[in-house]
Every structure is written in C-alpha cells, then in structure tokens.
N, C-alpha and C positions, 0 to 999 in steps of 0.2 A: 217312897221310890221314884227314883228318875227312871224317863220312858222316851223309845227313842224318837226324833223328829222324822216328818213325812221328806219335810221342807227346810232349807236353809230359813234361819231365824230373823224377822226383821230387823233385829237391831245388826246382825252380822251384814244382810245386806243393806242398809242405810250406811252403813262404812265402808261398806265397798270393798269386802273382805272377804274371803270364802271362809260359810260356816262348815265345820267340821260334822252334824248334824249326830251328834256318838249318844246325847242325852239331852233332856231338859232338865234346866238350862244348860245351853252346850258350854265346851270346854272356854273358848276363848273370850266370851261374854264375862264369865266366871273370874278367866285369869286378867280380865281390863276392869273387874271392878263393877261392870258396866250391869242391868237388870233386863234382862234375855225375853223378849217376845216374841211369838211364833206370827202375829199379826200387826198390823201397823194399832197399834193403840188410838183409844175414843180420843179426843181434845175438844175444851169448848174455847172458842176466839171469840173476841171481842165485835159485838155487833150489835146492830142495830132494830129492833122487834118492831113491827110494822105496821101490827096491828091489834083492834081490841084492845084491851085492856093493860097489855101491855105496849101498846103502841107508840115509839118514840125513844123508850126506855131501853139506853146502852148497855150493853151487859159485859161483863166482866169478863178479862182474859184469861189465859188458864190458868188452872185450878194453882197453886204454888208447888202442892204433889205433882200433877199432871208433869210439870215442867223437867223433875228428874228424869221424866222418862228419856228426852231425848239425850244422848251418849254425849258428853262434854265433849270429847275430842272434833265433834261436828260444830260447834260452836266456838271454836279458834280459829285464828290466824284468817277471821274473815275483815276484809278490809271494807269500814264504815262505808266508801264510796261507790264500794261497788257491790257491796250487800243485797240494797234494794234489787239490782239487774239482775244479779244471780238467785235470789230468792220467787222472782216469776212463774219462771215450769215449773216450781214444786205445789205454789198454790191449788187448792182443791177446795170445792164447793162444800163445807159445813154451816149450815144454815141454824142460827139457834131454834130451840125443839117450837117457840112462841109463836113461827112464824107458818101455821099453817097453808099461809095463802100461796106458798111458792114452792108447793107441792103439783099443785096446776103444769108449773111450767115446766118443760123439758128440761136436759140436766142441762146441755149446754147456757140457758138462759140463765139459767140457778147457778152456774159457775161465773158469769162475765156479773152477775150482782152481786154476787160473795168478792170477788176480786177487784168491783166496785169499790166495795166497802173499803175492804183492807188495804188495797192500794190508791187508785185513784183520787178517791175524799182527802187524805193527809197531803197529795201531790200539788194540789192548788189552794193550798192553804199555807198562811204562814209558820200558825199553832195549829194543830190538831189539839182538840177537847171533844168532852161529851156534847157541846152545844154546834158540833162543826158544821155549816149552811151548807156544805156539799154533801155531806152524808146526811143530812136530813132531809134533802131532797128525794131520795130512796121512801119516805113516807107519804111524797107527793104518788110517787111511780106506781105503787101499787093498786092505786083508784083510776092512774091517767097512762094510756096505753102509749101514748105517743112519747112522753117523755120517758117511761119505762124502757121503750126499746130505743132511744138512743142515748138513755146510761148502759145499754148493753152494746152500742155500735166504739161508742168510747171505751169501753173496757176493752171488748175487742183488737180496737185498734193499737191501744196499749197493748195488749199480749203478743199479738203481731209484731210492734217494733222490738218487743223483748228478742226479737228471736235476727234482727239486726247487728249491724257492727260501725262505731264508728266512719273505723279508715274503709268501710266496703258496705255501706247502705246497701247499694243493690246488687248484693250477695245473693246465691240460690240460700231458698230458705226451707228448713226441714219440713214435714204434711203437716205437722200440728200447726206451725206458725203461716203454712200457708192456708191451713184451713180457717186460723181466728181472721188471716186477712179477706175469708172470702163473706164471712160472718161479718163481720167490722163493714163490709160493701152491701152485703143484703141489707143489714138494719139500719144501717144509712138513709140508705133507698126506700124502705117501709118509715123511718119518720119525715123522710123528706116529704113524701108523695103526702101523708097524713096532714104535715103540717101544712101543705099548701092548701089542704080542702078546708080545712080547721079558718084559716086566715082568709080564704076567700066569704067566708060567713061568719064571722067572730064574732062569739061572747062570750058576756061577761066574765059566765062560770069558769069557763079557758083562760082567761088572761093571766091567771099565775104560772099555771101547765106551759101557755105559750112561751113567754118570756122567758122561763128555767129551760126551756128545751133549746131556745135558741140560744141562750147562752153557751148550757153543751155541745151545742154544733158548732159553735166559736171554738172550745176549746178540743172539739175533734177538727180542726181544721188546723189549729197547731198539732197535733200529733199526726196529721198527715203530712204537712209543709208549713203552715203560716204565714203565706202569700197570698193577698187580695182575696180569698173567698170570703176571710173574717168578717171585711168590709161590705159584701151583699146583705150579709146576715144583719149589721147593726144598722145598716137602713131599711130591712125589714123591720126592725123596731122600731124606728123612725117614721116610718109608716104606721105602724098599730099603734103609736103613742098617738099620732095625730087622727087617727079615726077614734082615739076614746081616750079622752086627755084625764081619764081619771084611772085607766088605767094603773098606775103604780100611789095615786092617792090611798091615803091610810082609809082602810074599811072596818066591816067586823071584826075586834080582836078574837080570835077562835086557835087555842093552841096546837101547835106542832106536831109537840111533846110531854111528857109534862113537866116538864120544868117552864115556872109561872112568867120568865124570861123571855122565853123560844115563844115568840108569837108571830101570826102568816105577815103580819107589818113588818119585823125587823126583818123578814125572812125577803121581804119585796122590798126595802131600804137595800139589804146587802146587793142584791141581783143589780139593784141600780147601779148603784158603786162599780161593779165589775163590769156594766156597759161605758161607764164615764172614763176610767183606766183603762178601758184597753182604746176605748176611743184615743185620749189622750197618746198614750204609748204608739199605739198603732198610728196614727195618725203622726205622729214626727218621725216617720220614717215611710211617710206616703207622699207621691205625691200634692200640690196643693190644690189642683182642679179634680185630685181621684178622693182625699181623703174624709173622711166622716168628720161630722161635727155635732153631735150626741153629747149633750147636755142633762139628761132625764135624772132628775132626784139629785141635783148638784149640789145640795147643801153644804154649802165648804166649812162654813161649823162646824155641822154634823159630822163630815167627811174626816176633817183636823182630827178631832175626839175617838174617831174608830176606835173600839178594841182591838186590842194585839190579840182577842183568838177569833176577830173579824177579818184581820188582814190577807190580804190575797198576795202584796209583794213586798210589806216593812218600807215603803219609799211612802216619806214623811207628806201629807196635802198640799205643802208648802211649794213645794220641787217640782210637784207635779202640775200645780198651775202654773209653776215658772218653765216646763217647759210646755206646757200649751200656749204661754206668754211666747215663748221660741219659734216654736212651729208655725204661730199664724203672721212671724214677719215675713219669713220667708216670701210669702206674697207680694210684701212690700220691695225684698229681693228682686222676685225675676219680673217684678212690673216697675224698675223705676224708670220708664221712660215717662209713665204718667204723673209722677211726681219733680217738681220742681227742687231744687237744691234745698229751700226752706224746710220745705217737707221733709227729704232725706235726712237734712240736718235732727232735725226732731225726732224719725225714727231709731238713728243712731246715738242719738244723747237717752233714748227712752231704754232701747236697749243695753246700754253701758250702766242704765241705774236698776235694770233689773238683774241686771249680771254680780253689779255690787249687793245688791241685798242677797242673793243669792249666796255669795261669799261670803256674807257676816252668819248666814245660819248656823244656828247650833245647836248641832248633832246629837250631843249631849243630852242637853237639858230637853230637846224633843224626848229621845229615849225616855228620858228620868221620867216624863208625863205620860208619856204613851203605857208604859206598865203599871200606870200607877195605880191601876185598878188590882193587880196581883202582885203578892210575894217576890220578889226576884233579885238575885243576887247582885252585887255591882258588877261582878262577871258578866253575868247577863245582860245587864244595861250595856255594859263597855260594848260587847258583841252588834247587841242592835245598832249603837250608836257608829259601829265601823260601816253594817249595812247603810245605813242612813246616808253616810260619810260617803261610801261608795257613791250612792244615785247621786248626793250632793256634786262630788264631781264631776260626772260623769254629766249631771244639768250644766255646769259650767263649761266641758268642752263643746257640751252641744249650742251651747247659746255663743260661745267663742268662733265657732264654725258659722252661724249666724251673721253673725258680725262681722265678719270678714267679706260675706258678700257683698257688703256693701260698696266694696272698695273706693273706701277713705282712707284719713290717718289712724282710723279703728286698730288696725293692726299694731301698731305701738302701744294701745290702751289698753288692747286683751292683756288676761293674764295669760302666763307662762304654761302654754300648753305639753312641754315637756312635766315640770315639778308635777300638774295635775294628773298626767299619768304615770307617773312614778307614784304618788301617794293612791292612785287608783288599784294599780295593781297589789302594790301593799297591803293595801284592806282589803281584797278579793283573797289574798295569802294565806292572810291573817285568819279567814272564816273557811278557809277548804275543809275542815276538820269538823266544820258543825252543819249536818246535813242541811237541820229546816232553812238557817239564813241562807247559804251557798244554793239552796237551788233559785234561789229568787235574785239570782247577779247575772240574766243571761244580758239585757238590755245593758248596764252599764259594763259588761264584758265588751260588747259587739262597740261600742261608744268609745272604748280605748283602745282597740284596734284599729279602730277607723284613726288613731291619731300616733299609734307607734311607727317609730324609723328605723327600730334598731332589730337585729335579728333574735335578739337576746329574749325582749319584750314579745315582737311576735311567738316565739315558743312561746312565751309565758300563756300569751292569751290562746293559743291554740289548747296548748294543758287545759286552760281551763274552761274550754267547750266540749273537751273529752270527758272533764270527771263531772261537768254539768248534762251532759248525752246518758253516763250513765247511772247517774240520778235519774233522769227523767224521762227518756225513750223518747224525748217530742223532737219529731225530728225538724225542726224551727230550729234547733241547736245546728244540727248538719250544716243546715242552710243558707245562718250567721256565717258561721266555717268557712263556705263557698265563697260568699259574699266578699267575703274581706279578704283568702287567695287570691280574688280575683283583682280585687282592689291593691292590691299590694304589687301582682303582678306589673298592672297597667302605671302604678305608680313607680318601678324601678325601672320602665323602659321609656316615661317621659321625657319630657325635655324640661320638665316644670312652668312648663309658659303657657299652659294648656288655661282660656279663662275663668273668674274664680265663682263662674255656674257651673262648672265640672267637679265642682266638690261636692253639691245637692244631687248629682245624681245618685250616687250611693244611699243616700237615704231618701230616697222616692223611690224607691219598689215594691212599694207597700207592704211592708215584713210587720210580722205580729211577732216581736220578740220576747215574751215573757215566760 
C-alpha cells in the first residue's frame, strides 16, 4: 500500500519540478516513468584506493544499475564543452570505502581531494587512464602533508574559478565560491610555508614529494593567472637539482600502485618531462633575460616516444625542440649589435633551415607512431594528427615572427602567414567537439591570434578561448584573451612603422599558456 511522503522526493527536486507528495512513489515520477527516490541514492564513483592492500587500485565507476537512477531528462541537452563547468558545483565528496585514512580529514579537505580525483587529474593530461600520473600523486599525498595541502589548494582554486565567467572574471562570487577562494589561499600559504622549510634542509627522502609539489604549484599558478609565478617555481627546481644532482635519477623501484608498469622511476620521469615542457612553452613567451633554462631529464629520444597516456599537451617532441630553438634565437635578434654581418647571416640561415624542417614534419606519421601502444581507430589517429598539425602551424608562425626580427631579406623567404593561420584555425575548428584534444589548444590559439588580421579570424580566436575557459576554468585563458585584445587594439591604432623589435614585446611578458 502506498504511503504519503513528508517532503518532496529527491527525483522531483533533481528535475527542479514541484512534487505532488500524494504518495510514494509520487504521481509525477510514475507519469514520467522514473524511479522515485525520497533521498539522494548512494552511488560509487571512480576513485583510487590510497592505502593498505587496495593502495593505488582504481575502483570502477557507478554500477550499471545505479546509472539508471539518474533521470534521463537530466542527461539530455548538455553541450560537451559546457558540461565540465556545469558539473562542478554538484560534485560531492564520496570516497571509496577502502580509504579509511581520509576519515581523519575535515569535510572540506575530503571534498577537495575527491574533487581533484574527479576533475583535476584528467584536466592536466591528454588521455585519462587508470595509470594517470596526476591521479597517482594522491598515493604520495596521503603520506606527505605538503603535497596533500598543495593538491587541496589546486582543487579549491579550480572550484572557485568555476564561479567566474569568461566575460566577467572579476564579478561578484556567491558565498560558496568565496569560501573556496579563501580555502585556496589558506592551503597555498600552508604549502609554501612548509615547502620553504623543507627546501632549507632538503632530505633525500623528500625529493619526490618536493618535486611533485612544485609541479602542482605551477599548475596552481595557471589557475590563478599564468604569468611570472611559474618561473620562480622552476628556478626553485633548478636550485634543488643543483643541490642534489641525483634528485631525478633512478632509484630503487617500488610500485606506486599494483600495476607493475607504474613505478616510482616512471613517475619521476613524468614529472621531469613536465618541467622541461613548461620551461619550453613558458620560455617561448618570456623575455630573454627572465626565461628559465631548465632541461632536467631531457632525454629527447625517450620524450619523443612518450606514451599517449602520459602526454600532457600532445605536442610532438620535435616541435617542442623547434620552439625552444626559435626562442633561443631571440637572444641573437635582441643583441644584433654584438654580431657582424657574417654571424647574422649564419643565424638567419639556421633559422630558415629549422623552419624548413618544421614544415616537412609529418603529423600523421607521428600520430600513428604515438598511438602504437593502443588500439586506435583511423579517426582517432586523424584527430591526433590534427592536434599535432595545430602545434606545427603555430610553431612555424612563431619561428617566422623570430625570423622577421633579423631585419634582413628573410621576409620574402618566410612561409605565408595567412595560409598558416587559416590552416591552424581550421584544425582548431575541427577539434572543437573533442574535449580531450581541444583542451590542449591554448598555445596554438594564442599564436594564431597574434597573426590574425581580419575580424572574422579574431572572432573565431575569441570564441575558441571562451570554449577553452569553459573546459578548463584556468585564468591564464582569460589572460591570453586580454593580451590579444590589447595587441589588436594597438595594431589597429599604429601606423605600422614601429621597429621590428616591437613584435617581440607581446611574446616576452612571461605567460605560461598551456
């Protein structure tokens, strides 16, 4: 026999409609063919067991039966590029039962650790997987308070950012996002204080924790702004490596989780690769005097064969080396008075040669080799090829800008910029429905924006940046938009008689656009 409910059922509240409360199940749920729940049903979420026998084991997602508990209407009409942001406020802490260590943490800390597991770990990697290195850092965090506090700071900052909008980033936030902002500042301050103490007396046993913490602080800077702060963290890494040259060398292999392929050594190599990548991409948009020169763990052959599940940007190793080369050439351009004509001509020829090699780079062949460890369809390979082609065109545009700075006849020999911009924007447009690859396109989009001359292209760049913001909630995206708008405004008002060096100003402000 049916009974009368005291309060509106969870299903109707979830559907944001008025429950009739006449009986259980209610009439509206019965009419819609939905299962009526008085309270929110329990569900299992995909997570990582952190300690003891289950340490590192990835638990499956919501069982098939539980999936049916979500009203179908709630799953419809959700744009893929808006879903990531719209889900943020609804995330609630629901740790695996096999993780008793988190029971000692306060509710907010548990929320942010779970938020990191669900949202952040997959944000900073090309393809999420059971061996996601960023998710595996949770294993370290349970035994190392500095890293744990940093993870909480990153999660709190990202959650606070979800309350902002692309067009009004400085607008008033609701109380829960204000609280998240305060949490982010609090845990960041605790992290930096504890890290400073550890760096003043570094111990060998802390090296992995310290390096992982510094890496996450860089990503925290991306969430906060993405300008200059990341360079100080990289310099801290340089100093740390100088203190202990064996910091990133192979040590005794102990498993991070139950997967024999996931070792401490592999996690160290992953962290080292991220530092080198950040140094390259960030250095390309930093002043010659202030850019970092970090190349720890720079085994080029290993990096080129990096697994797809361990890639951060999906940018081919060759193109990263080309970007670093062009960035280094800026030092010559800004100090032409120190070189004779013969020396300058040599640098011009070398820059042209690197541009030619970049033009000849085969993106499809690289994509095919890159996914050889996985069974991928031709469509997936084509999409990955489009991503690498976007980086290829952006690299050529960047190198061409450097070549123009030599003030020689190089202008006539440089690739046609407008054709490259069109090809780059076409690649970006083709990837806009693939969240996994699209989120990696900030740097190519920014470089395309620097070379845009038509309102149509500029509008497409701004639209792309807005989509990237909705996906990532990283404030460096809004920073990139502001830089481009100022650059376009200045170019529209200039008489185009400014010296060639002025082209470098926009790429020497210290932004990390990843």
